[in-house]
C-alpha positions in Angstrom: 31.2 0.8 169.8 34.9 0.5 167.7 37.9 2.3 168.5 41.6 3.1 168.3 43.0 -0.6 167.8 39.7 -1.4 165.8 41.1 1.3 163.1 44.2 0.3 163.2 43.8 -3.6 162.6 41.0 -2.5 159.5 43.3 0.1 158.0 46.4 -2.5 158.1 44.5 -5.1 157.0 42.7 -3.3 153.5 42.0 -2.6 151.1 41.2 -6.0 149.3 41.9 -4.5 146.3 42.4 -0.7 144.3 40.2 1.6 146.2 39.5 5.4 146.0 38.5 7.9 148.5 35.2 6.6 148.1 35.7 3.3 148.7 37.6 4.0 151.2 35.1 6.0 153.3 32.0 3.4 152.1 34.3 0.4 153.8 35.7 2.7 156.9 32.0 4.0 157.7 30.3 0.0 156.7 32.9 -1.4 159.6 33.2 1.6 162.1 30.6 4.0 162.1 32.3 6.4 164.9 35.8 6.3 162.8 35.8 9.9 161.7 35.6 10.5 165.9 38.2 8.0 166.0 40.4 9.5 163.8 39.4 13.7 166.0 40.3 12.4 169.0 43.3 10.6 167.6 45.0 13.8 166.2 44.1 15.3 170.3 46.5 13.0 171.0 50.0 13.3 170.0 51.2 9.5 171.2 47.8 8.5 169.9 48.1 10.6 165.9 51.7 8.9 165.4 50.3 5.8 165.7 47.5 6.6 162.9 50.7 8.2 161.1 52.6 5.4 161.3 50.2 3.1 159.9 50.3 2.3 156.4 47.4 -0.1 154.2 47.8 -3.0 152.1 48.1 -0.3 149.4 46.5 3.5 148.4 48.0 5.4 151.1 47.4 8.3 149.4 44.2 8.0 149.0 44.0 7.2 153.3 45.8 10.7 153.5 43.8 12.5 151.5 40.8 11.1 153.8 42.6 11.7 157.1 43.3 14.9 156.1 39.5 15.8 155.3 38.5 14.5 158.6 41.3 15.9 160.9 41.0 19.9 158.6 42.8 22.4 158.4 45.8 22.1 161.5 47.5 18.5 159.9 47.0 20.7 156.5 48.5 22.6 158.0 51.7 19.9 159.5 51.3 17.8 156.3 52.5 20.5 153.9 55.8 20.0 155.6 56.1 16.4 155.2 58.8 13.9 154.0 56.0 12.1 152.7 54.4 12.6 149.5 51.5 11.0 150.0 50.4 13.2 152.8 52.0 15.9 151.2 50.0 15.8 148.3 46.5 14.7 150.1 47.2 18.9 151.7 47.5 20.0 148.3 44.2 18.0 146.7 42.3 18.8 150.2 42.8 22.5 149.4 41.5 22.4 145.9 38.6 20.8 146.4 36.6 23.7 148.1 38.8 24.4 151.7 39.2 28.2 150.1 36.3 28.8 148.5 33.9 27.8 151.6 36.5 29.9 154.0 38.1 32.8 153.3 39.5 33.3 156.6 41.3 30.0 156.0 43.4 32.2 153.4 44.9 34.1 156.2 45.7 31.0 158.3 48.6 29.7 155.2 52.0 31.0 155.4 54.3 32.0 152.7 55.3 28.8 151.6 50.9 27.0 151.8 49.2 30.5 150.0 52.5 29.9 147.2 52.1 26.3 146.6 48.0 27.4 146.5 49.2 29.6 143.2 51.2 27.7 141.2 49.1 24.7 141.7 46.2 26.4 140.4 47.8 28.2 138.0 49.2 25.0 136.7 46.1 22.8 137.0 43.8 25.6 134.8 46.3 27.9 133.4 43.5 29.0 131.3 43.9 30.2 127.8 44.7 29.7 125.4 46.9 27.8 127.5 44.9 24.3 127.5 43.6 24.6 124.1 47.4 24.5 123.3 47.8 21.5 125.7 44.6 19.7 124.0 45.9 20.1 120.3 49.0 18.5 121.5 47.8 15.6 122.6 45.3 15.4 120.5 48.2 15.4 117.7 50.1 12.8 119.4 46.8 10.3 118.8 47.4 11.2 114.7 48.9 7.5 114.3 45.5 6.2 116.3 43.2 8.2 114.0 41.9 11.1 111.5 43.1 14.4 113.7 40.4 16.9 115.5 41.2 20.3 114.1 38.1 21.5 115.4 39.6 21.7 118.8 42.6 24.1 116.8 40.4 26.5 115.9 41.6 28.3 118.6 40.5 32.2 118.6 42.4 35.1 118.6 41.6 36.9 122.1 44.6 37.3 123.9 44.8 35.6 127.7 41.8 34.4 129.6 42.5 33.6 133.2 40.6 30.5 134.1 37.6 30.0 136.1 39.5 28.7 138.9 42.5 31.1 138.4 39.5 34.2 138.3 38.0 31.5 141.9 41.3 32.2 143.6 42.1 36.0 142.9 38.4 36.4 144.3 39.0 34.9 147.8 42.2 37.0 147.6 41.2 40.1 147.4 38.1 39.0 150.0 40.8 38.2 152.8 42.8 41.6 151.3 46.2 39.7 151.2 47.9 42.4 149.0 51.0 41.3 149.0 49.8 37.8 146.8 46.7 40.5 145.2 49.7 42.4 143.6 51.8 38.1 142.6 48.3 36.8 141.0 47.4 39.7 139.0 51.2 39.7 138.0 51.1 36.2 136.9 47.8 37.3 134.8 50.0 39.9 133.6 52.3 37.6 132.3 50.5 35.4 130.6 48.7 38.1 129.0 52.1 39.8 127.1 52.4 35.9 126.5 49.7 35.8 124.4 49.8 38.6 122.4 53.0 38.0 121.4 51.5 34.1 120.4 48.6 36.2 118.9 51.0 38.3 116.9 53.0 35.6 115.9 49.9 33.7 114.3 48.6 36.6 112.7 51.8 37.5 110.7 52.1 33.7 110.3 48.4 32.8 109.1 47.6 31.8 105.4 51.6 32.8 104.1 53.2 30.0 101.8 55.1 27.4 103.4 57.0 24.7 102.6 57.5 21.6 104.2 61.3 21.6 105.2 63.5 17.9 105.2 66.6 17.9 106.4 69.1 17.2 104.1 72.4 15.0 104.9 74.9 17.4 105.9 71.6 18.8 108.4 70.6 15.3 109.7 74.4 14.5 110.7 74.3 17.8 112.5 70.8 16.5 114.7 71.7 13.7 114.7 74.7 14.4 116.6 72.2 17.5 118.8 70.3 14.0 119.8 72.8 11.2 120.6 74.0 14.4 123.2 70.3 14.0 125.2 70.2 10.2 124.4 72.9 9.8 126.9 71.8 11.7 129.0 68.4 9.2 129.2 66.7 11.7 126.6 64.3 10.0 124.4 64.6 9.7 120.8 61.4 11.1 119.2 60.4 12.4 115.5 61.5 15.8 114.8 58.9 18.9 114.6 56.9 20.2 111.6 59.7 22.6 109.5 58.4 24.9 107.1 60.5 26.8 105.0 58.8 30.2 104.9 58.6 33.3 102.5 56.4 35.2 105.0 58.0 38.3 105.6 60.4 38.1 109.3 59.5 40.8 111.9 62.8 42.6 111.7 61.8 43.3 108.3 57.9 44.8 108.9 59.2 47.0 111.5 62.6 48.6 109.3 61.1 47.6 105.5 64.3 49.3 104.4 66.8 46.7 105.4 65.6 44.9 102.5 67.0 44.4 99.5 65.4 46.5 96.8 65.7 43.2 94.1 63.9 41.5 96.8 60.7 43.4 97.3 59.9 44.9 93.2 57.5 46.9 93.6 57.8 48.7 89.6 56.1 51.1 89.0 54.6 52.0 92.4 58.2 52.4 94.1 57.9 55.6 91.9 54.9 56.9 94.0 55.6 54.9 97.3 56.3 56.9 100.8 59.2 58.3 102.1 61.4 57.1 104.4 61.4 58.1 107.9 65.2 59.7 108.2 64.7 59.6 111.7 64.1 55.6 111.9 66.6 54.3 113.2 68.5 51.0 112.4 68.7 48.4 115.0 73.2 47.6 116.3 71.5 44.1 116.6 68.9 41.6 115.0 67.9 39.0 116.6 67.8 34.8 115.0 63.6 34.4 115.6 63.5 38.3 114.3 65.3 37.5 110.8 65.6 34.4 110.2 63.7 31.9 112.1 61.6 30.3 115.0 59.9 27.6 117.0 56.4 27.9 117.9 55.9 25.9 121.4 52.1 26.2 121.6 52.3 24.2 118.1 56.0 22.1 118.5 56.7 23.3 115.0 59.9 25.6 113.1 59.9 28.0 110.9 61.9 29.2 108.8 62.4 32.7 107.1 63.3 32.4 103.5 64.5 35.7 102.7 66.0 36.5 106.2 68.3 33.3 105.5 68.8 34.9 101.6 69.3 38.8 103.4 72.4 39.8 101.5 74.2 41.8 104.1 74.5 38.7 106.8 77.1 38.3 103.7 77.1 33.9 105.0 76.9 31.2 103.1 73.3 29.9 103.2 73.2 26.4 103.3 75.5 26.5 106.2 73.8 29.7 108.1 70.2 27.4 107.5 71.8 25.0 109.0 72.9 26.9 111.9 69.0 28.1 112.7 67.3 24.7 112.1 69.3 23.2 114.7 68.7 26.5 117.0 65.4 25.9 116.3 65.1 22.2 117.3 67.7 23.0 120.4 64.5 25.6 121.3 62.0 22.3 120.9 64.8 19.9 123.3 64.2 21.7 125.5 60.4 22.1 125.6 59.1 19.3 124.8 62.0 16.1 124.2 60.6 13.7 126.7 62.9 11.6 129.2 61.1 9.3 131.5 60.4 10.6 134.8 61.3 14.0 133.6 58.2 16.6 132.8 57.8 18.7 129.6 58.4 21.6 130.0 54.6 23.1 130.7 53.6 25.5 127.4 52.1 28.3 129.2 55.4 28.5 132.0 57.8 28.0 128.7 56.4 30.9 127.3 56.8 33.0 130.3 60.1 32.4 130.9 62.8 34.8 130.5 64.0 34.9 127.4 67.7 34.6 128.7 67.1 31.4 129.6 65.3 30.2 126.5 67.9 31.6 123.7 70.7 30.8 126.0 69.7 27.3 126.1 69.8 27.3 122.3 72.6 28.8 121.6 74.1 26.8 123.8 72.6 23.3 122.1 74.1 24.5 119.0 77.6 25.8 120.4 78.2 22.3 121.2 77.4 20.9 117.8 80.2 23.6 116.5 82.1 23.2 118.5 81.9 19.0 117.9 82.3 19.6 114.1 84.1 22.2 113.5 84.9 24.0 110.0 82.2 26.2 108.1 79.3 25.6 110.2 81.6 26.7 113.3 82.9 29.5 111.3 79.5 30.3 110.6 78.0 30.3 114.1 80.6 32.9 115.1 80.6 35.3 112.7 76.2 35.3 113.1 76.9 35.6 117.2 78.7 38.9 116.6 75.4 40.6 115.5 72.8 38.8 117.8 71.5 40.8 120.8 72.7 40.0 124.8 70.4 37.0 125.2 72.5 35.0 122.4 75.4 35.5 124.0 74.2 34.3 127.9 75.3 30.2 126.9 79.2 31.7 126.9 78.6 31.9 130.5 77.8 28.1 130.5 79.8 26.8 128.0 82.7 25.8 129.6 80.3 23.7 131.6 80.5 19.9 131.4 77.8 19.1 129.1 75.8 16.3 131.7 75.7 19.3 134.6 74.1 21.6 131.7 71.6 18.7 130.7 70.6 17.9 134.7 69.9 21.4 134.6 67.3 20.9 132.8 64.7 18.8 134.5 65.5 21.5 137.4 64.0 23.8 135.9 61.0 22.1 133.7 60.0 21.3 136.7 60.0 24.9 138.5 56.2 25.9 139.1 56.9 29.7 138.2 58.5 31.7 135.9 62.0 30.6 135.2 64.4 33.0 134.9 68.6 33.1 134.3 69.4 33.1 137.9 67.5 29.9 138.0 69.2 28.5 135.9 73.3 29.3 137.4 71.4 27.4 140.1 69.8 24.8 139.0 73.2 24.2 136.6 75.5 25.0 140.9 73.3 22.1 142.4 73.2 19.7 139.3 74.9 16.8 140.0 76.0 13.6 137.4 
């Protein structure tokens, strides 16, 4: 009968080629039939277990770790969850997303809060539900355009709002059966936030559906402004890629839908119908501030595209030059796209489902801060237009002022941190990320 030394020698000298989990199991069983007993016995003896824990095979240590966690079970998972060895820690996460919780409801109650949070955020990260999973399919298909024709059938996303994935529904059922009211409230809040985000997305998509749009190519001045912004990101390790689709749209900006009285009469000729019109509601208060996204333009993360509202740009109450206003809005919206999706080797993009959940202070703070950087560089009419526009913007659009004196490189490092967070990003997260940034 083989012993611990035989198992250690086998692991040290293998695998001769790439092995998956099933390869490890098959070859271990073929060479050392009692390998599971050896592992479980060794775990009871700290000295013996240290020998196993310190073994490194020739390759594929990650799959070996998964075998060890699967064999020993929850106690090893609890210990390795806090391991400094990434392969050991990842093996734990892989283990409990297979079938542990589904088969053993009581395990949930044995997890500490960090482990529960990891399971919760990991489930939403891997299986966010619809329409977010379809958005990811859309992005993959769109990026493969150069390799063939686009499959538009994949993009027929129904306007049904948020649909949690089966994995999320299963986890919620487990938490409910475990009678963990704290985490039941947490998962319900995460579902609710996604429902709200999807209602906003659906509203945005329905408003823009079938509206006349013109593909817009930036002019020379606008290209120079964008190039300066891309130069900043390039110095911080981000890759230059093609710009997202930019459209000039004649659709009604959201603020004119809510307050039609704001739009100039000559912009909405109604002929004789105006004489029979419904009297305006005199009780409706006009907004004290009007955001860029309500009037001038919007970045749509679900499609990675920018919409500029032509009627908003031409609104006479701005008393701003239309060309410079367009340029400011364009840079602002491209900044949204940069924070969301501009690639950097070794850094993830911001997952769309988490991006749309992010606090408005964070998203508008980033977009305004990047626009400020460019305004500060070029000065002149661009800077004056940016400053005048900001006088009537709501508080989230002035958050950038807290960070405008921070070194640009330090702020850009914080973006990597925010993209990697497993949950909804709030302004405090951004502040902490900047404080902790090193460059």
